Legacy VTK file of the C-alpha trace (Angstrom):
# vtk DataFile Version 3.0
C-alpha trace
ASCII
DATASET POLYDATA
POINTS 201 float
-15.971 -6.698 -30.980
-17.981 -8.308 -28.125
-19.903 -6.305 -25.463
-20.604 -7.123 -21.796
-24.003 -8.569 -21.511
-25.503 -8.623 -17.821
-27.361 -11.876 -17.059
-30.882 -11.129 -16.275
-31.533 -14.210 -14.097
-28.418 -13.666 -12.115
-29.344 -9.983 -11.870
-32.593 -10.829 -10.160
-31.316 -13.161 -7.587
-27.696 -12.246 -6.964
-28.661 -10.533 -3.801
-31.342 -12.919 -2.366
-28.951 -14.194 0.063
-29.546 -10.931 1.897
-33.177 -11.868 2.862
-32.704 -15.651 3.393
-33.246 -16.913 6.818
-31.977 -20.378 7.256
-33.798 -22.893 9.490
-30.635 -24.496 10.620
-27.514 -22.620 9.898
-24.074 -24.137 9.419
-20.940 -22.267 9.835
-20.897 -20.917 6.126
-24.533 -20.090 6.228
-24.185 -18.406 9.539
-21.681 -15.878 7.959
-24.167 -15.212 5.215
-26.786 -14.549 7.800
-24.493 -12.093 9.625
-24.296 -10.079 6.430
-28.128 -10.340 6.088
-28.709 -8.757 9.453
-26.116 -6.125 8.750
-27.680 -4.941 5.410
-31.250 -5.421 6.722
-30.475 -3.148 9.651
-29.063 -0.407 7.073
-32.216 -0.758 4.840
-34.512 -0.552 7.698
-32.696 2.490 9.426
-35.437 5.349 9.487
-32.568 7.928 9.443
-31.205 6.581 6.182
-34.539 6.763 4.471
-34.003 10.356 3.767
-33.166 10.807 0.091
-30.359 13.082 0.813
-28.626 10.106 2.531
-29.191 7.887 -0.420
-25.445 7.797 -1.440
-24.516 7.127 2.274
-26.936 4.156 2.385
-25.569 2.488 -0.803
-22.072 3.032 0.437
-22.994 1.187 3.763
-24.598 -1.661 1.791
-21.624 -1.926 -0.562
-19.146 -2.095 2.446
-21.360 -4.846 3.924
-21.395 -6.792 0.835
-17.556 -6.282 0.480
-17.146 -8.008 3.818
-18.710 -11.245 2.349
-17.330 -11.397 -1.051
-13.748 -12.339 -2.177
-13.396 -10.010 -5.024
-10.015 -11.153 -5.883
-10.939 -14.774 -5.958
-13.971 -14.044 -8.016
-11.941 -11.971 -10.441
-9.079 -14.587 -10.813
-11.605 -17.341 -11.723
-13.522 -15.054 -14.108
-10.352 -14.133 -15.988
-8.978 -17.675 -15.818
-5.595 -18.162 -17.735
-5.792 -14.373 -18.540
-5.190 -13.566 -14.857
-1.778 -15.204 -14.906
-0.773 -12.877 -17.747
-1.748 -9.769 -15.783
0.772 -7.547 -13.923
0.164 -6.960 -10.131
-1.185 -3.290 -11.097
-3.511 -4.666 -13.719
-4.799 -7.378 -11.363
-5.560 -4.756 -8.804
-7.418 -2.582 -11.549
-9.479 -5.408 -12.673
-10.569 -6.396 -9.276
-11.728 -2.753 -8.574
-13.382 -2.561 -11.873
-15.144 -5.916 -11.821
-16.404 -5.138 -8.248
-17.735 -1.783 -9.342
-19.463 -3.418 -12.346
-21.267 -5.769 -10.029
-22.026 -3.060 -7.653
-23.596 -0.791 -10.188
-25.439 -3.691 -11.786
-26.777 -5.738 -8.864
-26.247 -4.397 -5.446
-27.958 -1.169 -6.307
-31.124 -3.272 -6.767
-31.053 -4.675 -3.219
-33.948 -2.425 -2.088
-36.073 -3.666 -5.027
-36.557 -6.994 -3.212
-40.357 -7.662 -3.448
-40.757 -10.414 -0.858
-39.957 -13.602 -2.756
-39.893 -16.467 -0.357
-36.431 -17.703 0.155
-35.836 -21.378 1.594
-32.614 -22.496 2.952
-31.819 -26.084 1.664
-28.470 -26.990 3.233
-24.828 -26.543 2.961
-21.975 -28.725 1.991
-18.374 -28.400 3.457
-15.172 -29.694 1.867
-12.059 -28.476 3.677
-11.815 -24.817 2.938
-14.694 -24.740 0.387
-18.485 -24.564 1.065
-21.633 -24.733 -0.888
-24.888 -23.011 0.371
-27.938 -23.927 -1.361
-31.222 -21.874 -1.286
-34.503 -22.053 -3.226
-36.480 -18.975 -4.257
-40.104 -19.132 -4.699
-41.218 -16.567 -7.258
-44.652 -14.720 -7.420
-45.547 -17.148 -10.274
-44.902 -20.179 -7.788
-41.638 -21.137 -9.617
-38.756 -22.602 -7.687
-35.471 -21.182 -8.571
-32.352 -22.994 -7.223
-29.575 -20.586 -6.062
-26.144 -21.758 -5.086
-23.422 -19.817 -3.144
-19.758 -21.017 -3.425
-17.637 -19.922 -0.550
-14.011 -20.297 0.470
-12.535 -20.140 3.791
-9.890 -17.313 4.013
-8.211 -16.295 7.161
-10.981 -17.835 9.264
-13.837 -16.168 7.490
-16.236 -17.574 4.686
-16.259 -15.634 1.684
-18.352 -15.892 -1.470
-16.525 -16.300 -4.788
-19.415 -17.345 -7.076
-23.169 -17.637 -7.335
-25.109 -19.980 -9.589
-28.790 -19.361 -10.534
-30.687 -22.015 -12.313
-27.476 -23.615 -13.197
-25.891 -20.295 -14.622
-22.746 -19.375 -12.865
-21.922 -15.690 -12.437
-18.119 -16.603 -12.905
-18.610 -18.786 -15.962
-20.983 -16.184 -17.487
-18.535 -13.421 -17.337
-15.702 -15.697 -18.056
-16.948 -16.630 -21.616
-17.691 -12.916 -22.282
-14.326 -11.658 -21.110
-12.332 -14.292 -22.952
-14.253 -13.513 -26.066
-13.410 -9.839 -25.916
-9.824 -10.492 -25.012
-9.565 -13.200 -27.972
-11.097 -10.900 -30.494
-9.296 -7.647 -29.358
-7.243 -7.248 -26.296
-7.112 -7.278 -22.462
-6.941 -3.349 -22.714
-10.153 -3.343 -24.726
-11.848 -5.510 -22.032
-10.837 -2.853 -19.381
-12.142 -0.089 -21.706
-15.515 -1.787 -21.985
-15.601 -2.405 -18.333
-15.136 1.384 -17.685
-17.742 2.241 -20.329
-20.291 -0.190 -18.744
-19.705 1.257 -15.252
-20.084 4.771 -16.599
-23.211 3.766 -18.356
-24.665 2.327 -15.203
-23.975 5.598 -13.408
LINES 1 202
201 0 1 2 3 4 5 6 7 8 9 10 11 12 13 14 15 16 17 18 19 20 21 22 23 24 25 26 27 28 29 30 31 32 33 34 35 36 37 38 39 40 41 42 43 44 45 46 47 48 49 50 51 52 53 54 55 56 57 58 59 60 61 62 63 64 65 66 67 68 69 70 71 72 73 74 75 76 77 78 79 80 81 82 83 84 85 86 87 88 89 90 91 92 93 94 95 96 97 98 99 100 101 102 103 104 105 106 107 108 109 110 111 112 113 114 115 116 117 118 119 120 121 122 123 124 125 126 127 128 129 130 131 132 133 134 135 136 137 138 139 140 141 142 143 144 145 146 147 148 149 150 151 152 153 154 155 156 157 158 159 160 161 162 163 164 165 166 167 168 169 170 171 172 173 174 175 176 177 178 179 180 181 182 183 184 185 186 187 188 189 190 191 192 193 194 195 196 197 198 199 200
């Protein structure tokens, strides 16, 4: 049976929006910047540098990230046709598990940011959908394109997918999850998600 593989490229840059300072921010980018400022204030807070408050610090970072991500939309697009076959209870469970997986895998690395230069390129708005483009300059002078897809929901811009070097977070997991469900079952996917979350601590 398949196993869940975490894409290294996305893992490295999933959180770079936290440190991107746009030259000229549009509405969607401004929302990202608000999250940036909030998380930077948490990271730089001297009181939270105490190891004894590490869990509290991670919790605050996670809450800030939750405000900017539409986990249900991200989950729905990732499960694709399998989402329609789920009960309301199963959908709620999956959204929680998927968010936890991404949290344990990516957001916990936010303090590992090593000063890569991030350049704001621009944004495109089409109705209630937006695309924010960034470029990350690595220590090896390699430019990596990063795209954030957002959807306007109740007046706020929320991220529902991230693409790094053409690799979409949603598509990456959709292929893996579809493979696991196809070869086994949806319940097996849930089991594997729980195991991966436990493995990540």
